[in-house]
NUROFI-14422 format. One record per residue (C-alpha): residue in one letter; x, y, z. Coordinates in nm, 4 decimals, decimal comma, padded with zeros to 6 digits. Example, Ala and Ser with C-alpha at 12.3 -4.5 7.8 and 13.67 -1.06 7.14 Angstrom:
# NUROFI-14422
@r=a&east=01,2300&north=-00,4500&up=00,7800 .
@r=s&east=01,3670&north=-00,1060&up=00,7140 .
//
This chain:
# NUROFI-14422
@r=m&east=-05,3436&north=00,6778&up=01,6253 .
@r=s&east=-05,0647&north=00,8830&up=01,7780 .
@r=f&east=-05,1541&north=01,1676&up=02,0139 .
@r=v&east=-04,8740&north=01,3793&up=01,8632 .
@r=g&east=-04,9989&north=01,3113&up=01,5104 .
@r=r&east=-05,3532&north=01,4128&up=01,6026 .
@r=l&east=-05,2234&north=01,7261&up=01,7765 .
@r=l&east=-05,0185&north=01,8258&up=01,4701 .
@r=r&east=-05,2878&north=01,7330&up=01,2148 .
@r=p&east=-05,3896&north=02,0941&up=01,1335 .
@r=i&east=-05,0263&north=02,1985&up=01,0821 .
@r=r&east=-04,9090&north=02,1583&up=00,7206 .
@r=a&east=-04,6206&north=02,3269&up=00,5384 .
@r=g&east=-04,8326&north=02,3821&up=00,2255 .
@r=e&east=-04,7324&north=02,4134&up=-00,1381 .
@r=t&east=-04,6228&north=02,7775&up=-00,1317 .
@r=h&east=-04,2581&north=02,6866&up=-00,0737 .
@r=l&east=-04,2358&north=02,3872&up=-00,3074 .
@r=a&east=-03,9480&north=02,4072&up=-00,5553 .
@r=s&east=-04,1979&north=02,4283&up=-00,8438 .
@r=n&east=-04,3421&north=02,7486&up=-00,6949 .
@r=h&east=-04,0036&north=02,9197&up=-00,6576 .
@r=p&east=-03,9615&north=03,2353&up=-00,8711 .
@r=s&east=-03,6645&north=03,0769&up=-01,0523 .
@r=v&east=-03,8853&north=02,8034&up=-01,2016 .
@r=r&east=-04,2563&north=02,8830&up=-01,1763 .
@r=l&east=-04,2754&north=03,0632&up=-01,5119 .
@r=a&east=-04,1309&north=02,7685&up=-01,7056 .
@r=a&east=-04,3763&north=02,5741&up=-01,9201 .
@r=e&east=-04,5334&north=02,2715&up=-01,7511 .
@r=s&east=-04,4604&north=02,0571&up=-02,0543 .
@r=l&east=-04,2809&north=01,7630&up=-01,8911 .
@r=t&east=-04,4992&north=01,4592&up=-01,8247 .
@r=l&east=-04,3727&north=01,2751&up=-01,5172 .
@r=s&east=-04,5136&north=00,9292&up=-01,4374 .
@r=s&east=-04,4296&north=00,6145&up=-01,2438 .
@r=d&east=-04,4820&north=00,2419&up=-01,2854 .
@r=t&east=-04,4647&north=00,2223&up=-00,9044 .
@r=f&east=-04,7709&north=00,4390&up=-00,8312 .
@r=a&east=-05,0336&north=00,6320&up=-01,0267 .
@r=a&east=-05,0730&north=01,0101&up=-01,0024 .
@r=d&east=-05,2507&north=01,1196&up=-00,6835 .
@r=s&east=-05,2528&north=00,7586&up=-00,5602 .
@r=p&east=-05,0830&north=00,5823&up=-00,2686 .
@r=i&east=-04,7105&north=00,5174&up=-00,2829 .
@r=p&east=-04,6461&north=00,1492&up=-00,1939 .
@r=v&east=-04,5083&north=00,0539&up=00,1462 .
@r=r&east=-04,1841&north=-00,0745&up=-00,0109 .
@r=c&east=-04,1048&north=00,2912&up=-00,0998 .
@r=a&east=-04,1797&north=00,4158&up=00,2540 .
@r=g&east=-03,8946&north=00,5177&up=00,4816 .
@r=r&east=-03,6863&north=00,2893&up=00,7005 .
@r=g&east=-03,8737&north=00,1396&up=00,9903 .
@r=v&east=-04,1944&north=00,1471&up=00,7857 .
@r=g&east=-04,0932&north=00,0140&up=00,4430 .
@r=d&east=-03,7868&north=-00,0732&up=00,2357 .
@r=n&east=-03,7066&north=00,2915&up=00,1490 .
@r=l&east=-03,6848&north=00,2176&up=-00,2245 .
@r=s&east=-03,7092&north=00,5215&up=-00,4488 .
@r=p&east=-03,9974&north=00,4713&up=-00,6940 .
@r=q&east=-03,9487&north=00,4190&up=-01,0643 .
@r=l&east=-03,9954&north=00,7443&up=-01,2584 .
@r=s&east=-04,0363&north=00,8121&up=-01,6319 .
@r=w&east=-04,0729&north=01,1377&up=-01,8220 .
@r=e&east=-04,1285&north=01,2774&up=-02,1652 .
@r=g&east=-04,1610&north=01,6176&up=-02,3260 .
@r=a&east=-03,8148&north=01,7601&up=-02,2545 .
@r=p&east=-03,7388&north=02,0380&up=-02,5053 .
@r=d&east=-03,4646&north=01,9747&up=-02,7618 .
@r=d&east=-03,2343&north=02,2284&up=-02,5938 .
@r=t&east=-03,2396&north=02,0421&up=-02,2595 .
@r=q&east=-02,8858&north=01,9835&up=-02,1288 .
@r=e&east=-02,9656&north=01,8428&up=-01,7820 .
@r=l&east=-03,2607&north=01,7468&up=-01,5644 .
@r=v&east=-03,3072&north=01,8098&up=-01,1925 .
@r=l&east=-03,5453&north=01,6235&up=-00,9608 .
@r=i&east=-03,6615&north=01,7507&up=-00,6217 .
@r=i&east=-03,8960&north=01,5444&up=-00,4033 .
@r=e&east=-04,0839&north=01,7220&up=-00,1233 .
@r=d&east=-04,3600&north=01,6654&up=00,1329 .
@r=p&east=-04,5777&north=01,9779&up=00,1626 .
@r=s&east=-04,7958&north=01,7989&up=00,4196 .
@r=a&east=-04,5183&north=01,7877&up=00,6793 .
@r=p&east=-04,5952&north=01,9699&up=01,0070 .
@r=l&east=-04,3112&north=02,2150&up=00,9428 .
@r=p&east=-04,2789&north=02,5761&up=00,8235 .
@r=r&east=-04,1620&north=02,4517&up=00,4797 .
@r=p&east=-04,2027&north=02,1256&up=00,2864 .
@r=f&east=-03,9680&north=01,8473&up=00,3947 .
@r=v&east=-03,7095&north=01,7618&up=00,1258 .
@r=h&east=-03,6889&north=01,3873&up=00,0528 .
@r=a&east=-03,4335&north=01,4101&up=-00,2281 .
@r=v&east=-03,2403&north=01,6564&up=-00,4427 .
@r=v&east=-03,1072&north=01,4984&up=-00,7619 .
@r=t&east=-02,8985&north=01,6820&up=-01,0213 .
@r=g&east=-02,6841&north=01,5700&up=-01,3128 .
@r=i&east=-02,9608&north=01,3696&up=-01,4786 .
@r=a&east=-02,8489&north=01,3478&up=-01,8415 .
@r=a&east=-03,0790&north=01,4977&up=-02,1037 .
@r=s&east=-03,0657&north=01,1633&up=-02,2866 .
@r=m&east=-03,2265&north=00,9833&up=-01,9917 .
@r=n&east=-03,6023&north=00,9387&up=-01,9754 .
@r=s&east=-03,6381&north=00,7269&up=-01,6617 .
@r=l&east=-03,4939&north=00,6233&up=-01,3282 .
@r=a&east=-03,5352&north=00,2626&up=-01,2144 .
@r=e&east=-03,6921&north=00,1742&up=-00,8816 .
@r=g&east=-03,4209&north=00,2036&up=-00,6159 .
@r=a&east=-03,1945&north=00,4177&up=-00,8385 .
@r=l&east=-03,1750&north=00,6988&up=-00,5808 .
@r=n&east=-03,0943&north=00,4864&up=-00,2764 .
@r=a&east=-02,7159&north=00,4953&up=-00,2909 .
@r=t&east=-02,5027&north=00,7914&up=-00,1929 .
@r=h&east=-02,3323&north=00,7464&up=-00,5289 .
@r=a&east=-02,6425&north=00,6715&up=-00,7360 .
@r=a&east=-02,5538&north=00,5729&up=-01,0907 .
@r=h&east=-02,5644&north=00,8482&up=-01,3539 .
@r=v&east=-02,6900&north=01,1222&up=-01,1180 .
@r=t&east=-02,5621&north=01,3447&up=-00,8378 .
@r=m&east=-02,7404&north=01,3244&up=-00,5041 .
@r=g&east=-02,7803&north=01,6510&up=-00,3161 .
@r=l&east=-02,8782&north=01,6873&up=00,0488 .
@r=n&east=-03,2215&north=01,5862&up=00,1731 .
@r=g&east=-03,3931&north=01,7310&up=00,4813 .
@r=f&east=-03,1674&north=01,5291&up=00,7131 .
@r=h&east=-02,8522&north=01,6456&up=00,5237 .
@r=q&east=-02,7969&north=01,3015&up=00,3750 .
@r=r&east=-02,7212&north=01,2266&up=00,0102 .
@r=v&east=-02,9904&north=00,9620&up=-00,0430 .
@r=y&east=-03,3613&north=00,9257&up=-00,1092 .
@r=l&east=-03,5776&north=00,9300&up=00,2028 .
@r=g&east=-03,9083&north=00,7512&up=00,1583 .
@r=p&east=-04,2389&north=00,8615&up=00,3116 .
@r=r&east=-04,2547&north=00,8290&up=00,6887 .
@r=p&east=-04,5120&north=01,0751&up=00,8232 .
@r=v&east=-04,5981&north=01,1049&up=01,1900 .
@r=p&east=-04,8628&north=00,8383&up=01,2646 .
@r=g&east=-05,2033&north=00,9973&up=01,3058 .
@r=h&east=-05,1118&north=01,3127&up=01,1094 .
@r=g&east=-05,3266&north=01,2026&up=00,8165 .
@r=p&east=-05,2375&north=01,1457&up=00,4519 .
@r=h&east=-04,9304&north=01,3199&up=00,3155 .
@r=d&east=-04,8620&north=01,4299&up=-00,0410 .
@r=y&east=-04,5190&north=01,3596&up=-00,1907 .
@r=v&east=-04,4437&north=01,5876&up=-00,4847 .
@r=f&east=-04,1874&north=01,4735&up=-00,7430 .
@r=q&east=-04,0781&north=01,7843&up=-00,9393 .
@r=l&east=-03,8686&north=01,7560&up=-01,2541 .
@r=f&east=-03,6959&north=02,0517&up=-01,4199 .
@r=a&east=-03,5350&north=02,0587&up=-01,7670 .
@r=l&east=-03,2353&north=02,2945&up=-01,7885 .
@r=r&east=-03,0846&north=02,4664&up=-02,0917 .
@r=r&east=-02,7329&north=02,4372&up=-01,9443 .
@r=q&east=-02,5541&north=02,1864&up=-01,7250 .
@r=l&east=-02,4952&north=02,2840&up=-01,3641 .
@r=p&east=-02,1521&north=02,3116&up=-01,2043 .
@r=e&east=-02,0640&north=02,0518&up=-00,9386 .
@r=t&east=-02,3623&north=02,0110&up=-00,7068 .
@r=n&east=-02,2350&north=01,7392&up=-00,4755 .
@r=r&east=-02,3938&north=01,7978&up=-00,1323 .
@r=a&east=-02,6143&north=02,0791&up=-00,2698 .
@r=t&east=-02,9280&north=02,1733&up=-00,0812 .
@r=k&east=-03,2625&north=02,2522&up=-00,2419 .
@r=g&east=-03,1939&north=02,6244&up=-00,1849 .
@r=r&east=-02,8548&north=02,6120&up=-00,3574 .
@r=v&east=-02,9964&north=02,4183&up=-00,6526 .
@r=l&east=-03,2802&north=02,6699&up=-00,6920 .
@r=r&east=-03,0251&north=02,9530&up=-00,7028 .
@r=l&east=-02,8146&north=02,7654&up=-00,9605 .
@r=i&east=-03,1074&north=02,6904&up=-01,1929 .
@r=d&east=-03,2406&north=03,0471&up=-01,1916 .
@r=g&east=-03,2910&north=03,1431&up=-01,5569 .
@r=l&east=-03,2051&north=02,7944&up=-01,6851 .
@r=v&east=-03,5388&north=02,6105&up=-01,6566 .
@r=v&east=-03,6992&north=02,5490&up=-01,9968 .
@r=a&east=-03,9699&north=02,3061&up=-01,8822 .
@r=r&east=-04,1062&north=02,1469&up=-01,5697 .
@r=g&east=-04,3399&north=01,8712&up=-01,4606 .
@r=r&east=-04,4655&north=01,7104&up=-01,1436 .
@r=l&east=-04,6148&north=01,3917&up=-01,0102 .
@r=t&east=-04,7831&north=01,3607&up=-00,6713 .
@r=g&east=-04,8207&north=01,0417&up=-00,4708 .
@r=t&east=-04,9766&north=00,9963&up=-00,1286 .
@r=y&east=-04,8857&north=00,8011&up=00,1815 .
@r=e&east=-05,0539&north=00,7444&up=00,5168 .
@r=p&east=-04,9260&north=00,4944&up=00,7732 .
//
């Protein structure tokens, strides 16, 4: 167990600043059901989905249902509220998910130019999925996959941060859902 991880163990960002708790989205109905064939809700995310140096950094498979008929686009934001930071660490920002889609295959978010979606900037300002890679000894981390159904398509969001996306979707979210997985090295 890492000394640094043990030292930081009581420090957690918390859920207050998760995208799903932002004023622009928190009043939307939680009517989207988000699930994964890769891991069950509130269960461990497999090592193959963990970050480089730990696993293969494959984004997990995701499926959803319950998007309202007026949905024009979906947005996915993946965050770690267990990170020893002032705010949750952003693992992926994904926009441009077509309303006709109801799933993303395992590994679909690994390329800078992921098929059929637009990758925004993660916490390291990269346009890819970053798998779980918590500080050893920090304890289990939660990884929150948050999906938002929008009533209108967003303008170009290439290289958009979580903050910019939250400003753009203000007033557009018609439904939301979330799935949490865990990881501990």
